[in-house]
N, C-alpha and C positions, 0 to 999 in steps of 0.2 A: 424476485430483482433478477432482472438481467443486465450482465453486465458487460460492456463489450470494449475492446480497443479500436473498433470502427467508428464510425461518423454514420454509419446506417444499420439495420438491421433488413437481411434480405428478406424476402418476400412482408415483408412490414410495413407501413408507415407512420411516420412522425405526426399525431394528430396534435400533440403538444409540447414544448419546449417550458422549463420552468426557470434553469440558470444554472448557473456550477454548484456543481457540490464538492464537499472534497471529507475529505478524515486527515489526521494526523496519529501518526504512532512514534515516541522518544521511547529506547528502551537502555538501560544501562546496560553494561557488557562487562562484569568483574576480572579483577586482576586474572586468577587464577584461567579462566576462556583466554584471558589475554598473554599470557604464558604460554599456553598450550598448542594456541594458535599461530605463536610467532615461530615456536619448536616445527610446527607445520610446514610452513612457510618456507624455514631451514630443509627440513629433508622431503619434502614435497608430501601431495596430497590434500588430505579437503580438510578444510574445517568443521565437524558435527556440529558443534555445539554453538560456532556463528552460525550457522543452515537453520538451526533450530531458531534461532533469535532473532535472527531475516523472515523468516514465513509467521512467526508471531506478530512481528511485526507490520507484516503485511494483512495478515490476515485482520487485524483491527482497525488498520486504517479504511480496509477496506469494507469493514461490515460498519463505521462510522456512516464512511461514504451516503455506504447502501441507506440505512437510518434517515441520516439527512433526506435522502430521496424519496422516501414511504411518506416522512412526511409531510414533504410535498404535495403528495401523491401520486408522483409517479409510480413505474411498474418496472422503467429500465433507466439504464444510464449508457451513456456512447461516451466517445471519444474518451478512452479512460488513461489519463497517465500515470504512471508509477514511478516517485523520484526518490531515488534512496543516495543518503548522505550519512555520513562521522562526523562525530565532532568529540571536541574536548575541553569540555567546560572550566576556563582557570586551571587548564593545566591537573584537572582532577580524575582523571581517568575516562573510557572512552565513552559513550553516546551513540547510538544509531538513530537513526531517523528515517521513516518513512510518510510519500504523504502522495494522498491518490487523492486525482482528481476527476473529473469528467461532469457531462452533460445531464440533468435529470429531464429524461421525457415521460411522455403519456405514448404506447403503442396503443393501437389499434386493434383488432382479433386477438 
């Protein structure tokens, strides 16, 4: 499955549009990761724990979107948009959400 953020693929013609496909991933961030990320924010540096969780959520969302496109008969998804959000439902700890959406298409050739 070809996944691109552009609305076309150079050298390939879109033979059929299947429509919008999407995938979502919501992951909880535990209190220890939150604590260490906060310390890291104060002293500087990157939060490896959050980066790993974010990468994991992105892969899940893209995988779900790809599976949905494949089920429609598509061989590519164009115009992909990735949205990232954090929220705290009921004030009970942080959650990270990644949404991937795009247009499922069938490319010639």
